[in-house]
C-alpha positions in Angstrom: 84.4 31.0 -87.6 85.2 34.4 -85.9 84.8 36.1 -89.3 81.4 34.2 -90.0 80.2 35.3 -86.3 80.9 39.0 -86.9 79.2 39.1 -90.4 76.2 37.4 -88.6 76.4 40.3 -85.8 76.7 43.0 -88.5 73.5 41.7 -90.4 71.4 41.7 -87.1 73.0 45.2 -86.0 72.1 46.7 -89.5 68.4 45.5 -89.3 68.2 46.9 -85.8 69.6 50.1 -87.0 67.2 50.3 -90.0 64.3 49.7 -87.3 65.4 52.7 -85.0 65.8 54.9 -87.8 62.6 54.1 -89.1 61.0 54.6 -85.7 62.9 57.9 -85.1 61.7 58.9 -88.7 57.8 58.1 -87.9 58.0 60.2 -84.8 59.8 63.2 -86.0 57.4 64.1 -88.8 55.0 65.8 -86.3 51.5 64.6 -88.2 49.9 62.1 -85.9 47.7 60.7 -88.5 50.7 60.2 -90.9 53.3 59.1 -88.5 51.3 56.7 -86.6 53.4 53.6 -85.4 50.9 50.9 -85.0 50.8 48.7 -81.9 51.6 45.7 -83.7 54.8 47.5 -85.2 55.6 48.4 -81.5 55.4 44.6 -80.7 57.5 43.5 -83.5 60.1 45.9 -82.4 60.1 44.5 -79.1 60.0 40.7 -80.3 63.0 41.8 -82.5 65.0 43.3 -79.9 64.2 40.1 -77.6 65.2 37.9 -80.2 68.6 39.6 -80.6 69.4 39.1 -76.9 68.7 35.4 -77.4 70.9 35.4 -80.7 73.8 37.2 -78.6 73.3 34.8 -75.6 73.7 31.9 -78.2 76.8 33.3 -79.3 78.2 33.6 -76.0 77.4 29.8 -75.3 79.1 28.9 -78.7 82.2 30.9 -77.7 82.4 29.2 -74.5 81.8 26.0 -76.1 84.8 26.9 -78.4 87.3 27.5 -75.4 86.4 24.4 -73.9 87.0 22.6 -77.1 90.3 24.3 -77.4 91.4 23.3 -73.9 90.2 19.7 -74.5 92.5 19.5 -77.5 95.3 20.6 -75.7 94.8 18.3 -73.0 95.5 15.3 -75.3 92.4 13.7 -74.4 90.8 12.8 -77.8 87.4 11.6 -76.5 87.1 14.6 -74.3 88.1 16.6 -77.4 85.7 15.1 -79.7 82.9 15.6 -77.1 83.6 19.3 -76.7 84.0 19.8 -80.7 80.4 18.2 -81.1 79.1 20.6 -78.3 80.7 23.4 -80.0 79.1 22.7 -83.3 75.7 22.4 -81.8 76.1 25.4 -80.0 77.3 27.3 -83.3 74.3 25.6 -85.0 72.0 26.9 -82.4 73.5 30.6 -82.4 73.3 30.7 -86.4 69.6 29.6 -86.1 69.0 32.2 -83.2 70.7 34.8 -85.8 68.4 34.0 -88.6 65.4 34.3 -86.6 66.5 37.8 -85.0 67.2 38.9 -88.6 64.0 37.9 -89.8 62.2 39.6 -86.8 64.3 42.5 -87.4 63.2 42.8 -91.0 59.5 42.3 -90.1 59.7 45.1 -87.6 61.1 47.5 -90.0 58.5 46.6 -92.6 55.9 47.1 -89.8 57.1 50.7 -89.1 57.9 51.5 -92.7 54.1 50.5 -93.7 52.6 51.9 -90.5 51.7 55.4 -92.1 48.1 55.2 -93.1 48.3 57.4 -96.2 50.9 55.0 -97.6 48.6 52.3 -99.0 50.4 51.6 -102.1 48.8 49.5 -104.7 45.8 49.0 -102.2 45.0 52.7 -102.8 44.3 52.1 -106.5 42.4 49.0 -105.6 40.3 51.3 -103.3 39.7 54.0 -106.1 38.5 50.9 -108.4 36.1 49.7 -105.6 34.7 53.3 -105.6 34.4 53.6 -109.4 32.9 50.2 -109.6 30.0 51.3 -107.1 29.5 54.8 -108.9 29.3 53.6 -112.5 27.1 50.6 -111.5 24.6 52.9 -109.4 24.5 55.2 -112.5 23.8 52.7 -114.9 20.7 51.5 -112.4 19.3 55.0 -112.6 19.3 55.4 -116.4 18.1 51.8 -117.2 14.5 50.7 -117.9 13.1 48.8 -114.9 10.9 46.7 -117.1 14.1 45.7 -119.2 15.9 44.9 -116.2 13.3 42.9 -114.5 12.0 41.2 -117.6 12.6 38.1 -116.1 12.4 39.1 -112.5 15.2 39.0 -110.1 17.9 36.8 -111.7 21.2 35.0 -110.5 22.9 37.7 -112.8 21.6 40.7 -110.9 22.1 38.8 -107.4 25.9 38.4 -108.4 25.9 42.1 -109.3 24.5 43.4 -106.2 26.4 41.2 -104.2 29.8 42.4 -105.8 28.6 46.0 -105.5 28.1 45.6 -101.8 31.3 43.6 -101.2 33.2 46.5 -103.1 31.8 49.0 -100.2 32.8 46.5 -97.5 36.2 45.9 -98.9 36.8 49.7 -99.4 35.8 50.3 -95.7 37.7 47.5 -94.3 41.0 48.6 -96.2 40.3 52.1 -94.7 40.2 50.8 -91.1 43.2 48.4 -91.7 41.2 45.4 -90.6 43.1 42.0 -91.1 39.9 40.5 -92.4 40.0 42.8 -95.3 42.6 40.7 -96.9 40.5 37.3 -97.1 37.3 39.2 -97.9 39.1 41.0 -101.0 40.8 37.8 -102.1 37.3 35.9 -101.6 35.6 38.7 -103.7 37.9 38.5 -106.7 37.4 34.7 -106.5 33.6 34.9 -106.0 33.4 37.3 -109.0 35.6 35.0 -111.3 33.7 31.8 -110.3 30.3 33.1 -110.4 30.6 34.6 -114.1 32.8 31.5 -115.0 29.9 29.2 -114.1 27.5 31.4 -115.8 29.5 31.3 -118.7 29.8 27.5 -118.6 26.1 27.4 -118.5 25.2 29.4 -121.3 27.8 27.6 -123.4 30.1 30.6 -124.0 33.1 29.6 -121.8 36.4 30.1 -123.3 39.7 30.0 -121.0 41.9 31.9 -122.9 39.4 34.6 -122.9 38.3 34.4 -119.4 41.9 34.4 -118.1 42.3 37.8 -120.2 39.2 39.2 -119.0 39.9 38.5 -115.3 43.6 38.9 -115.2 43.4 41.9 -113.0 41.6 39.9 -110.5 44.3 37.3 -110.6 46.8 40.0 -109.9 44.7 41.4 -107.0 44.5 38.1 -105.6 48.5 37.3 -105.8 49.0 40.9 -104.4 47.1 40.2 -101.2 48.6 36.8 -100.6 52.1 37.6 -100.9 52.4 41.6 -100.6 54.4 42.5 -97.4 52.6 45.8 -97.4 49.1 44.3 -97.2 50.4 41.9 -94.1 51.8 44.8 -92.4 49.2 47.4 -92.7 46.0 45.1 -92.3 46.9 44.5 -88.7 43.7 45.5 -86.8 41.1 43.2 -85.3 37.3 43.6 -85.8 34.8 43.0 -83.1 37.2 43.6 -80.2 35.5 46.9 -78.8 31.9 46.9 -77.3 29.4 49.5 -78.5 29.3 52.7 -77.0 25.7 52.5 -75.6 24.9 50.4 -72.7 21.4 48.9 -71.9 20.5 51.2 -69.3 21.6 54.6 -70.8 21.3 54.1 -74.6 18.4 56.5 -74.9 20.7 59.4 -73.8 23.4 59.5 -76.2 21.0 60.7 -79.0 22.6 62.6 -82.3 25.9 60.7 -81.7 27.2 58.9 -84.9 25.7 55.5 -83.5 22.3 57.0 -83.0 22.4 58.7 -86.5 23.8 55.4 -88.4 21.0 53.3 -86.6 18.4 55.8 -87.9 19.6 55.3 -91.5 19.7 51.8 -91.2 16.0 51.8 -89.9 14.9 54.1 -92.7 16.4 51.7 -95.4 15.3 48.3 -93.9 11.8 49.5 -92.8 11.4 51.0 -96.1 11.7 47.7 -97.8 9.6 45.9 -94.7 6.8 48.7 -95.3 6.6 47.2 -98.8 6.0 43.6 -97.6 3.5 45.0 -95.0 1.6 46.8 -98.0 1.5 43.2 -99.7 -0.1 41.8 -96.5 -2.6 44.3 -96.3 -3.5 43.8 -99.9 -4.2 40.4 -98.8 -6.6 41.7 -96.4 -8.3 43.7 -99.0 -8.5 40.8 -101.1 -10.2 38.7 -98.4 -12.6 41.3 -97.7 -11.5 41.8 -94.3 -10.7 45.6 -95.0 -12.0 48.1 -97.0 -9.9 48.9 -100.5 -9.2 48.0 -104.0 -6.8 44.9 -104.8 -4.9 45.4 -107.9 -2.9 42.1 -108.8 -1.6 43.7 -111.8 0.6 46.4 -109.8 4.1 45.4 -110.9 5.7 47.7 -108.4 4.1 45.8 -105.4 4.2 42.0 -106.4 7.1 41.7 -109.2 9.5 44.2 -107.5 9.3 43.1 -103.9 12.5 45.0 -103.0 10.9 48.4 -104.1 11.4 50.5 -101.2 8.4 52.6 -99.6 10.2 55.8 -98.0 7.1 56.8 -96.1 7.4 53.6 -93.9 11.0 54.1 -93.5 10.5 57.8 -92.6 7.8 56.9 -90.4 10.1 54.6 -88.0 12.6 57.5 -88.0 9.8 60.1 -86.9 8.8 57.5 -84.2 12.7 57.4 -83.0 13.0 61.1 -83.0 9.4 62.3 -81.5 7.0 59.7 -80.5 9.5 57.4 -78.6 11.1 60.4 -76.7 7.4 61.8 -76.1 6.3 58.1 -74.8 9.3 58.0 -72.4 8.2 61.5 -71.1 4.7 60.2 -70.7 5.9 57.1 -68.6 7.5 59.6 -66.3 4.6 61.9 -66.2 2.2 59.1 -65.4 3.4 56.4 -62.8 1.7 53.6 -61.1 -2.1 53.2 -62.1 -2.1 56.1 -64.5 0.5 54.4 -66.7 -2.7 53.3 -68.9 -3.0 57.1 -69.6 0.5 57.3 -71.1 -0.1 54.3 -73.3 -3.4 55.9 -74.5 -1.9 59.4 -75.2 1.1 57.5 -77.0 -1.5 55.5 -79.2 -3.6 58.6 -80.1 0.0 60.5 -80.8 1.2 57.9 -83.3 -2.4 57.5 -85.2 -2.6 61.5 -85.4 0.9 62.0 -86.4 0.7 59.3 -89.1 -2.6 60.3 -90.2 -1.2 64.1 -90.6 1.5 62.8 -93.0 -0.8 60.9 -95.0 -3.1 63.9 -95.3 -0.5 66.2 -96.2 1.2 64.1 -98.7 -2.3 63.3 -100.2 -3.0 67.2 -100.6 0.5 67.5 -102.5 0.5 64.4 -104.6 -3.1 63.1 -104.7 -5.2 66.0 -105.2 -7.2 64.4 -108.1 -7.3 61.2 -105.9 -5.1 59.3 -108.8 -3.1 57.2 -106.1 -6.0 56.3 -103.7 -9.3 57.5 -102.6 -11.0 57.0 -99.3 -14.0 58.7 -100.0 -16.4 56.0 -99.8 -14.6 54.7 -96.4 -16.2 55.5 -93.1 -14.7 58.5 -91.1 -12.8 60.0 -94.2 -11.5 63.4 -94.4 -11.4 64.9 -98.0 -11.0 61.0 -99.1 -7.3 61.5 -98.3 -7.4 59.7 -94.7 -10.1 57.6 -93.0 -10.7 56.0 -89.8 -9.7 52.5 -90.8 -6.2 53.7 -91.8 -5.7 55.7 -88.8 -6.4 53.0 -86.5 -4.1 50.8 -88.3 -1.5 53.5 -88.2 -1.8 53.9 -84.5 -1.6 50.4 -83.8 1.7 50.0 -86.1 3.2 53.1 -84.6 2.5 51.7 -81.0 3.9 48.4 -81.6 7.0 49.9 -82.8 7.2 52.8 -80.3 6.7 50.6 -77.2 8.4 47.7 -78.2 10.2 47.3 -81.6 12.4 50.4 -81.5 13.6 49.9 -77.8 14.3 46.5 -78.3 16.5 47.1 -81.4 18.3 49.8 -79.7 19.1 47.6 -76.8 20.2 44.8 -78.9 22.6 46.9 -81.1 23.9 48.6 -78.2 25.8 45.3 -77.3 27.3 44.7 -80.6 30.9 46.0 -81.1 30.8 49.4 -82.9 32.9 48.2 -85.7 31.0 45.3 -86.4 27.6 47.6 -86.4 29.6 50.0 -88.6 30.5 46.9 -91.2 26.6 46.2 -91.1 25.9 49.8 -91.9 28.2 49.7 -94.7 26.4 46.7 -96.1 23.0 48.2 -95.7 23.9 51.6 -97.2 25.2 50.2 -100.4 22.2 48.0 -100.6 20.0 50.9 -99.9 22.0 52.8 -102.6 21.2 50.2 -105.3 17.4 49.9 -104.6 17.2 53.8 -104.5 19.0 53.9 -107.7 17.1 51.3 -109.4 13.6 52.1 -108.3 13.1 55.9 -107.0 15.1 57.7 -109.5 13.3 57.5 -112.8 15.1 58.2 -116.0 13.2 61.1 -118.0 12.4 58.7 -120.9 10.7 56.3 -118.7 8.5 58.9 -117.1 6.1 59.0 -120.1 5.8 55.5 -119.9 4.5 55.1 -116.2 0.7 54.3 -116.3 -0.9 55.2 -113.1 -3.7 53.0 -111.8 -6.0 54.3 -109.2 -6.0 52.4 -105.9 -7.3 52.9 -102.3 -4.4 50.9 -101.2 -1.7 53.0 -99.4 0.9 51.7 -102.1 1.0 54.1 -105.1 3.3 55.9 -107.2 3.6 59.2 -108.8 6.4 61.1 -110.7 7.4 64.7 -109.6 9.3 65.0 -112.0 12.1 62.5 -111.9 11.2 61.1 -108.5 8.7 58.4 -107.5 7.3 59.4 -104.6 5.5 56.5 -102.3 3.0 57.1 -99.2 
């Protein structure tokens, strides 16, 4: 019994020594980024030490029970001896259980420290590289393919699945980089979604073959098993997402300009409002069709009506300009004109927005619409060289005022209360989505440039190639 106890104590002692050596090694490298011992590892070490103390105390209780049993046997009282022996066995069983738990805890603490260096991701690093390769190759493929061939049948389930997988690749890459716990289920879910989606599509097409399917997706299966059973994954992916609050507060979100959250939000606005601008253009065309505003309605414009995710960069850029110029100017006006003079601030802000947007359209018109191949306002009232007109200027002013006075500050206030890591995750999703639509729509392969047929329109939605890029205004 004594030998068994010594072996158990030696086992626990060895595990604790391994933990201490790993801890010392981590701190002795002098490289904070490479030798970071995570908070989780510290907790594991503390837990292991605590459980060792519990195990040692259980040993003492078992030793005391054995002494009592020996004394009872020497007394000649068999009943008392049997009771003492039973209590000794129970104490020893408890001690063994505590030793096993302490050993397991010590091993967990050792692994937590051993895998704590952020540069040692093991197989996960290779998976991250594959995520980057997947995104890069897919975006390059979107750049060189024919839009008409891609959208021959419009948006399909295949394109939806492919785009979702690209976005998930970016999400998984970012989650692993930041060592978030959620990276584990998301990566597993992504692999399962990929297999399930393509398996179902093969079944629908009548081309499903189980052996070939398993062979094609064998790496997906390996990744799933790795993320389920790997100790490295369990010990490295330990951070919780969504714990910290955003840097901006409701009352000072305007002050911290040009910080990462501010720049990140500008990029988000540019991508999102580029698509929303497309939809607004579709609404404007409906007003043209009903005769409520001047302009030419062209129902055959595939860019506008078929490719409803086609980004209109000028609309996205307008929101960025509002955030950088018009909104700070509006805040200054409100401080300058207080009380009953506040109406002056709103009036000047409205005129400024209308003027700035008109200047942008006029400038772009002189560059890309010199021959009025994209739009022609010469027949509209109050036009200037046919590039801008009073109707559009007023529309620009209304939209710019709505965004400057309400939409932009409201968005900033809402986003300021979202935890930074959650906002960064949302940014990753939107950034990858933006890369997809820009690669597919804006960058035109040289062989496709000659095929683009330019149709004159008075609507603001128009396209021109110079030389490989489609500019919209």
